[in-house]
N, CA, C and O of each residue as an XYZ file, in Angstrom:
544
protein
N      -9.984     10.917     -5.666
C      -8.864     10.843     -4.745
C      -8.054      9.585     -5.012
O      -6.830      9.627     -5.136
N      -8.741      8.500     -5.094
C      -8.028      7.168     -5.346
C      -7.324      7.114     -6.631
O      -6.271      6.482     -6.715
N      -7.886      7.800     -7.761
C      -7.221      7.896     -9.069
C      -5.998      8.824     -9.087
O      -5.061      8.613     -9.858
N      -6.017      9.809     -8.267
C      -4.793     10.562     -8.197
C      -3.834      9.806     -7.294
O      -2.648      9.878     -7.618
N      -4.134      9.110     -6.239
C      -3.219      8.279     -5.530
C      -2.617      7.164     -6.513
O      -1.408      6.948     -6.592
N      -3.550      6.509     -7.222
C      -3.001      5.564     -8.144
C      -2.026      6.005     -9.201
O      -1.070      5.331     -9.585
N      -2.351      7.168     -9.622
C      -1.444      7.879    -10.649
C      -0.021      8.233     -9.994
O       1.002      8.159    -10.673
N      -0.002      8.569     -8.824
C       1.202      9.029     -8.095
C       1.985      7.674     -7.852
O       3.189      7.601     -8.094
N       1.263      6.618     -7.371
C       1.915      5.404     -7.190
C       2.486      4.812     -8.438
O       3.580      4.250     -8.480
N       1.739      4.961     -9.373
C       2.234      4.361    -10.866
C       3.518      5.179    -11.249
O       4.539      4.638    -11.672
N       3.373      6.564    -11.058
C       4.657      7.229    -11.585
C       5.946      6.693    -10.678
O       7.038      6.415    -11.174
N       5.648      6.603     -9.349
C       6.726      6.116     -8.481
C       7.309      4.886     -8.728
O       8.522      4.712     -8.618
N       6.451      3.936     -9.086
C       6.817      2.472     -9.510
C       7.612      2.602    -10.796
O       8.652      1.954    -10.918
N       7.160      3.448    -11.817
C       7.859      3.565    -13.063
C       9.271      4.062    -12.883
O      10.202      3.634    -13.566
N       9.402      4.951    -11.972
C      10.681      5.671    -11.688
C      11.684      4.824    -10.644
O      12.913      4.901    -10.664
N      11.001      4.113     -9.855
C      11.713      3.471     -8.822
C      11.922      1.926     -8.754
O      12.602      1.386     -7.882
N      11.302      1.292     -9.712
C      11.429     -0.261     -9.682
C      12.006     -0.505    -11.090
O      11.530      0.030    -12.091
N      12.994     -1.293    -11.108
C      13.792     -2.036    -10.040
C      14.388     -1.103     -9.191
O      14.822     -0.033     -9.618
N      14.448     -1.496     -7.798
C      15.130     -0.697     -6.817
C      16.564     -0.999     -6.913
O      16.994     -2.152     -6.873
N      17.363      0.130     -7.049
C      18.786      0.026     -7.132
C      19.591      0.259     -5.828
O      20.782     -0.038     -5.744
N      18.820      0.852     -4.735
C      19.377      1.066     -3.481
C      18.520      0.265     -2.472
O      17.411      0.661     -2.112
N      19.070     -0.843     -2.049
C      18.245     -1.693     -1.111
C      17.826     -1.079      0.171
O      16.889     -1.499      0.850
N      18.653      0.053      0.498
C      18.262      0.690      1.646
C      16.856      1.416      1.656
O      16.253      1.739      2.680
N      16.432      1.621      0.370
C      15.052      2.279      0.216
C      14.073      1.290      0.682
O      12.999      1.680      1.141
N      14.346      0.080      0.604
C      13.278     -0.970      0.924
C      13.065     -1.147      2.361
O      12.052     -1.724      2.755
N      14.057     -0.638      3.279
C      14.040     -0.858      4.694
C      12.652     -0.355      5.396
O      12.071     -1.002      6.268
N      12.246      0.807      4.915
C      11.030      1.361      5.538
C       9.762      0.421      5.081
O       8.805      0.312      5.848
N       9.774     -0.190      3.937
C       8.850     -0.983      3.458
C       8.709     -2.282      4.319
O       7.642     -2.707      4.763
N       9.845     -2.805      4.476
C       9.950     -3.946      5.383
C       9.463     -3.802      6.808
O       8.763     -4.631      7.390
N       9.921     -2.626      7.322
C       9.625     -2.315      8.725
C       8.051     -2.172      8.825
O       7.432     -2.747      9.720
N       7.465     -1.430      7.927
C       5.984     -1.269      7.919
C       5.348     -2.544      7.732
O       4.375     -2.845      8.422
N       5.809     -3.317      6.864
C       5.064     -4.693      6.432
C       5.217     -5.558      7.902
O       4.251     -6.232      8.261
N       6.262     -5.528      8.612
C       6.444     -6.355      9.815
C       5.507     -5.747     10.682
O       4.800     -6.612     11.199
N       5.189     -4.470     11.088
C       4.211     -3.910     11.881
C       2.803     -4.337     11.457
O       1.966     -4.690     12.287
N       2.572     -4.294     10.172
C       1.376     -4.629      9.565
C       0.854     -6.020      9.917
O      -0.292     -6.278     10.282
N       1.818     -6.839      9.760
C       1.491     -8.312      9.903
C       1.243     -8.521     11.495
O       0.383     -9.308     11.889
N       2.062     -7.755     12.396
C       1.966     -7.959     13.814
C       0.481     -7.390     14.148
O      -0.299     -8.066     14.819
N       0.174     -6.256     13.698
C      -1.226     -5.811     13.832
C      -2.259     -6.758     13.290
O      -3.321     -6.792     13.912
N      -2.131     -7.527     12.244
C      -3.062     -8.420     11.716
C      -3.199     -9.645     12.630
O      -4.280    -10.172     12.895
N      -2.008    -10.049     13.085
C      -1.950    -11.145     14.097
C      -2.697    -10.710     15.507
O      -3.288    -11.548     16.188
N      -2.626     -9.566     15.809
C      -3.181     -8.987     17.045
C      -4.697     -8.549     16.926
O      -5.388     -8.255     17.902
N      -5.152     -8.541     15.551
C      -6.427     -8.060     15.163
C      -6.576     -6.660     15.580
O      -7.646     -6.309     16.078
N      -5.553     -5.771     15.420
C      -5.510     -4.438     15.821
C      -5.694     -3.515     14.575
O      -4.692     -3.138     13.967
N      -6.956     -3.137     14.174
C      -7.139     -2.450     13.011
C      -6.630     -0.962     12.924
O      -6.206     -0.451     11.887
N      -6.724     -0.332     14.146
C      -6.115      1.046     14.038
C      -4.806      1.139     13.585
O      -4.533      1.730     12.540
N      -3.919      0.567     14.332
C      -2.483      0.619     13.766
C      -2.171      0.014     12.477
O      -1.210      0.365     11.792
N      -3.087     -0.999     12.122
C      -2.870     -1.702     10.836
C      -3.219     -0.510      9.798
O      -2.495     -0.377      8.811
N      -4.141      0.220      9.972
C      -4.438      1.273      8.912
C      -3.193      2.159      8.754
O      -2.687      2.337      7.646
N      -2.687      2.735      9.919
C      -1.600      3.645      9.973
C      -0.414      3.017      9.443
O       0.387      3.713      8.819
N      -0.210      1.812      9.611
C       0.988      1.069      8.973
C       0.863      0.829      7.516
O       1.859      0.691      6.806
N      -0.486      0.771      7.010
C      -0.764      0.830      5.703
C       0.014      1.960      4.985
O       0.821      1.773      4.074
N      -0.338      3.169      5.519
C       0.328      4.340      5.093
C       1.710      4.394      5.086
O       2.408      4.937      4.230
N       2.147      3.689      6.276
C       3.602      3.666      6.470
C       4.362      2.731      5.425
O       5.576      2.786      5.232
N       3.515      1.897      4.799
C       4.090      0.978      3.807
C       3.943      1.536      2.365
O       4.869      1.402      1.566
N       2.814      2.146      2.032
C       2.673      2.796      0.833
C       3.475      4.071      0.602
O       3.869      4.343     -0.532
N       3.729      4.862      1.647
C       4.484      5.963      1.542
C       6.040      5.851      0.965
O       6.538      6.639      0.161
N       6.683      4.714      1.544
C       8.091      4.348      1.168
C       8.035      3.865     -0.263
O       8.972      4.119     -1.020
N       6.933      3.150     -0.688
C       6.762      2.682     -2.044
C       6.985      3.828     -2.911
O       7.787      3.757     -3.842
N       6.348      4.834     -2.670
C       6.481      6.216     -3.451
C       7.689      6.693     -3.321
O       8.173      7.253     -4.305
N       8.430      6.601     -2.157
C       9.735      7.177     -2.013
C      10.731      6.317     -2.838
O      11.842      6.814     -3.026
N      10.484      5.144     -3.329
C      11.430      4.385     -4.051
C      11.811      5.125     -5.201
O      12.953      4.932     -5.621
N      11.055      5.958     -5.812
C      11.360      6.813     -6.892
C      12.622      7.783     -6.667
O      13.383      8.162     -7.557
N      12.690      8.100     -5.342
C      13.809      9.076     -5.018
C      13.560     10.432     -5.675
O      14.447     11.110     -6.193
N      12.253     10.766     -5.603
C      11.660     12.050     -6.173
C      11.015     12.771     -5.097
O       9.883     12.440     -4.744
N      11.626     13.719     -4.548
C      11.058     14.441     -3.424
C       9.722     15.083     -3.590
O       8.873     15.133     -2.700
N       9.593     15.583     -4.824
C       8.285     16.319     -5.027
C       7.176     15.328     -5.205
O       6.080     15.600     -4.717
N       7.332     14.325     -5.786
C       6.433     13.177     -5.889
C       6.045     12.684     -4.429
O       4.867     12.492     -4.129
N       6.927     12.519     -3.674
C       6.466     12.093     -2.237
C       5.870     13.148     -1.462
O       5.111     12.864     -0.535
N       6.160     14.414     -1.773
C       5.488     15.480     -1.207
C       4.029     15.600     -1.463
O       3.198     15.802     -0.577
N       3.749     15.455     -2.814
C       2.424     15.377     -3.509
C       1.643     14.169     -2.927
O       0.443     14.292     -2.680
N       2.273     13.049     -2.712
C       1.588     11.873     -2.304
C       1.108     11.961     -0.889
O       0.056     11.403     -0.576
N       1.793     12.605     -0.047
C       1.476     12.709      1.430
C       0.075     13.126      1.662
O      -0.726     12.364      2.204
N      -0.251     14.352      1.254
C      -1.728     14.769      1.380
C      -2.776     13.936      0.951
O      -3.808     13.736      1.592
N      -2.459     13.395     -0.278
C      -3.374     12.438     -0.902
C      -3.651     11.218     -0.118
O      -4.801     10.796      0.000
N      -2.645     10.645      0.414
C      -2.601      9.467      1.176
C      -3.374      9.757      2.382
O      -4.244      8.953      2.717
N      -3.160     10.806      3.072
C      -3.756     11.196      4.410
C      -5.374     11.310      4.241
O      -6.168     10.984      5.124
N      -5.711     11.794      3.041
C      -7.210     11.887      2.738
C      -7.612     10.423      2.547
O      -8.721     10.091      2.965
N      -6.953      9.659      2.054
C      -7.509      8.255      1.789
C      -7.562      7.612      3.160
O      -8.540      6.910      3.417
N      -6.618      7.777      4.058
C      -6.717      7.265      5.347
C      -7.940      7.476      6.025
O      -8.289      6.660      6.877
N      -8.625      8.446      5.766
C      -9.960      8.757      6.413
C     -11.033      7.558      6.102
O     -11.921      7.196      6.874
N     -10.779      7.067      4.910
C     -11.679      6.026      4.503
C     -11.246      4.614      4.850
O     -12.051      3.683      4.861
N     -10.042      4.482      5.114
C      -9.229      3.143      5.149
C      -9.938      2.236      6.356
O     -10.273      1.068      6.158
N     -10.112      2.863      7.529
C     -10.605      2.085      8.616
C     -12.003      1.514      8.253
O     -12.324      0.362      8.544
N     -12.720      2.279      7.678
C     -14.105      1.647      7.348
C     -14.042      0.681      6.267
O     -14.760     -0.318      6.321
N     -13.183      0.895      5.199
C     -12.981     -0.042      4.195
C     -12.358     -1.411      4.912
O     -12.732     -2.519      4.527
N     -11.571     -1.287      5.773
C     -10.870     -2.390      6.363
C     -11.908     -3.284      7.141
O     -11.921     -4.503      6.972
N     -12.772     -2.652      7.989
C     -13.756     -3.343      8.588
C     -14.792     -4.140      7.714
O     -15.233     -5.258      7.983
N     -15.125     -3.312      6.542
C     -15.879     -3.937      5.516
C     -15.279     -5.062      4.794
O     -15.970     -6.008      4.418
N     -14.024     -4.994      4.587
C     -13.284     -6.063      3.867
C     -13.223     -7.350      4.834
O     -13.424     -8.495      4.430
N     -12.931     -7.025      6.103
C     -12.812     -8.057      7.045
C     -14.117     -8.828      7.181
O     -14.069    -10.053      7.296
N     -15.185     -8.234      7.176
C     -16.555     -8.666      7.396
C     -16.935     -9.547      6.270
O     -17.430    -10.653      6.487
N     -16.692     -9.036      4.903
C     -17.260     -9.739      3.708
C     -16.265    -10.411      2.782
O     -16.671    -11.222      1.950
N     -14.850    -10.078      2.899
C     -13.980    -10.399      1.895
C     -12.803    -11.295      2.322
O     -12.621    -12.418      1.852
N     -12.018    -10.718      3.246
C     -10.794    -11.409      3.782
C     -10.439    -10.964      5.174
O     -10.729     -9.841      5.585
N      -9.797    -11.880      5.903
C      -9.375    -11.531      7.225
C      -8.057    -10.647      7.189
O      -7.438    -10.391      6.156
N      -7.728    -10.231      8.418
C      -6.625     -9.258      8.401
C      -5.238     -9.861      8.011
O      -4.344     -9.183      7.505
N      -5.144    -11.084      8.267
C      -3.953    -11.870      7.864
C      -3.878    -11.831      6.219
O      -2.861    -11.484      5.619
N      -4.979    -12.197      5.639
C      -5.107    -12.098      4.255
C      -4.737    -10.733      3.707
O      -4.039    -10.599      2.702
N      -5.232     -9.730      4.409
C      -4.921     -8.242      4.048
C      -3.373     -8.024      4.104
O      -2.790     -7.450      3.185
N      -2.771     -8.465      5.133
C      -1.374     -8.204      5.371
C      -0.570     -8.994      4.182
O       0.410     -8.532      3.599
N      -1.122    -10.181      3.949
C      -0.451    -11.002      2.806
C      -0.430    -10.296      1.533
O       0.475    -10.553      0.739
N      -1.377     -9.384      1.231
C      -1.342     -8.727     -0.071
C      -0.272     -7.635      0.001
O       0.235     -7.223     -1.042
N       0.088     -7.152      1.194
C       1.278     -6.200      1.297
C       2.474     -6.951      1.049
O       3.345     -6.506      0.301
N       2.583     -8.134      1.662
C       3.818     -8.878      1.420
C       4.100     -9.250      0.031
O       5.241     -9.231     -0.430
N       2.942     -9.628     -0.710
C       3.029     -9.959     -2.074
C       3.646     -8.892     -2.853
O       4.605     -9.080     -3.602
N       2.987     -7.590     -2.631
C       3.297     -6.485     -3.359
C       4.851     -6.235     -3.196
O       5.589     -5.945     -4.138
N       5.263     -6.387     -1.854
C       6.688     -5.960     -1.772
C       7.624     -7.032     -2.370
O       8.715     -6.699     -2.834
N       7.182     -8.401     -2.364
C       7.879     -9.374     -3.108
C       7.973     -8.937     -4.584
O       9.061     -9.085     -5.140
N       6.895     -8.391     -5.302
C       7.060     -8.114     -6.573
C       7.902     -6.919     -6.771
O       8.588     -6.903     -7.793
N       7.965     -5.894     -5.945
C       8.910     -4.750     -5.974
C      10.233     -5.235     -5.986
O      11.068     -4.778     -6.767
N      10.520     -6.256     -5.059
C      11.864     -6.773     -4.959
C      12.282     -7.582     -6.195
O      13.449     -7.673     -6.575
N      11.274     -8.135     -6.762
C      11.663     -8.940     -8.199
C      12.065     -7.903     -9.197
O      12.753     -8.263    -10.153
N      11.669     -6.518     -9.064
C      12.171     -5.592    -10.072
C      11.297     -5.538    -11.265
O      11.868     -5.108    -12.267
N      10.075     -5.861    -11.404
C       9.347     -5.805    -12.615
C       8.191     -4.907    -12.462
O       7.117     -5.310    -12.016
N       8.414     -3.631    -12.849
C       7.249     -2.711    -12.823
C       5.874     -3.233    -13.301
O       4.884     -3.061    -12.589
N       5.792     -3.859    -14.477
C       4.340     -4.191    -14.927
C       3.772     -5.116    -13.876
O       2.553     -5.051    -13.724
N       4.360     -5.855    -13.223
C       3.718     -6.774    -12.208
C       3.496     -6.019    -10.967
O       2.527     -6.369    -10.293
N       4.186     -5.093    -10.565
C       3.918     -4.194     -9.438
C       2.669     -3.385     -9.797
O       1.723     -3.324     -9.012
N       2.666     -2.801    -10.914
C       1.598     -2.014    -11.289
C       0.157     -2.728    -11.365
O      -0.899     -2.234    -10.970
N       0.320     -3.900    -11.911
C      -0.859     -4.948    -11.978
C      -1.345     -5.127    -10.573
O      -2.551     -5.036    -10.343
N      -0.508     -5.368     -9.646
C      -0.903     -5.801     -8.275
C      -1.517     -4.533     -7.622
O      -2.540     -4.644     -6.947
N      -0.924     -3.345     -7.806
C      -1.471     -2.101     -7.283
C      -2.915     -1.844     -7.795
O      -3.780     -1.330     -7.086
N      -3.102     -2.227     -9.035
C      -4.439     -2.183     -9.676
C      -5.470     -2.982     -8.989
O      -6.598     -2.585     -8.700
N      -4.933     -4.242     -8.739
C      -5.889     -5.267     -7.923
C      -6.247     -4.796     -6.489
O      -7.353     -4.962     -5.973
N      -5.096     -4.140     -5.856
C      -5.471     -3.560     -4.526
C      -6.521     -2.527     -4.571
O      -7.446     -2.459     -3.762
N      -6.299     -1.613     -5.704
C      -7.317     -0.517     -5.933
C      -8.668     -1.084     -6.072
O      -9.636     -0.607     -5.481
N      -8.728     -2.076     -6.835
C     -10.085     -2.593     -7.104
C     -10.783     -3.245     -5.989
O     -11.991     -3.115     -5.790
N      -9.950     -3.984     -5.234
C     -10.405     -4.566     -3.898
C     -11.017     -3.354     -2.971
O     -12.136     -3.459     -2.470
N     -10.306     -2.361     -2.812
C     -10.685     -1.258     -1.997
C     -12.023     -0.622     -2.564
O     -13.011     -0.463     -1.847
N     -11.984     -0.287     -3.833
C     -13.235      0.332     -4.370
C     -14.447     -0.528     -4.263
O     -15.553     -0.049     -4.010
N     -14.204     -1.991     -4.485
C     -15.268     -2.820     -4.261
C     -15.917     -3.043     -2.923
O     -17.087     -3.390     -2.765
N     -15.098     -2.824     -2.041
C     -15.550     -2.955     -0.620
C     -16.576     -1.742     -0.365
O     -17.489     -1.928      0.439
N     -16.465     -0.604     -0.972
C     -17.355      0.430     -0.802
C     -18.545      0.297     -1.617
O     -19.645      0.584     -1.144
N     -18.402     -0.136     -2.869
C     -19.408     -0.247     -3.867
C     -20.426     -1.496     -3.510
O     -21.637     -1.414     -3.711
N     -19.865     -2.514     -3.026
C     -20.717     -3.667     -2.640
C     -21.507     -3.586     -1.231
O     -22.527     -4.212     -0.945
N     -20.850     -2.733     -0.471
C     -21.541     -2.990      0.949
C     -21.765     -1.512      1.347
O     -22.297     -1.236      2.422
């Protein structure tokens, strides 16, 4: 499931970065702001939901309706694991503010408009997630 998710995100980045319509970044910024507030409040439930609200508009950057439609059910399945992953990550690897900072960094890379850097960061995020389950 994570491989399919990664492949869809990769395609979206290849099609949508650099972003030519700044309006497409609004949903990313809004979700990031909520994620950072959830991290400050140590509110994991909404933080997981806002993670989806952050990744989904990244896929939408491509402006490809079918890609977004394919991504939605995949990401919803991934959400089933995210709360467990987040508590494991917080216990062994990083606090919620560090987690939110990863999202901010990813958005900064997207705004810089360099697909290889965005793809590299998405790969790092995927490895962190997989490591959370493999190690603990």
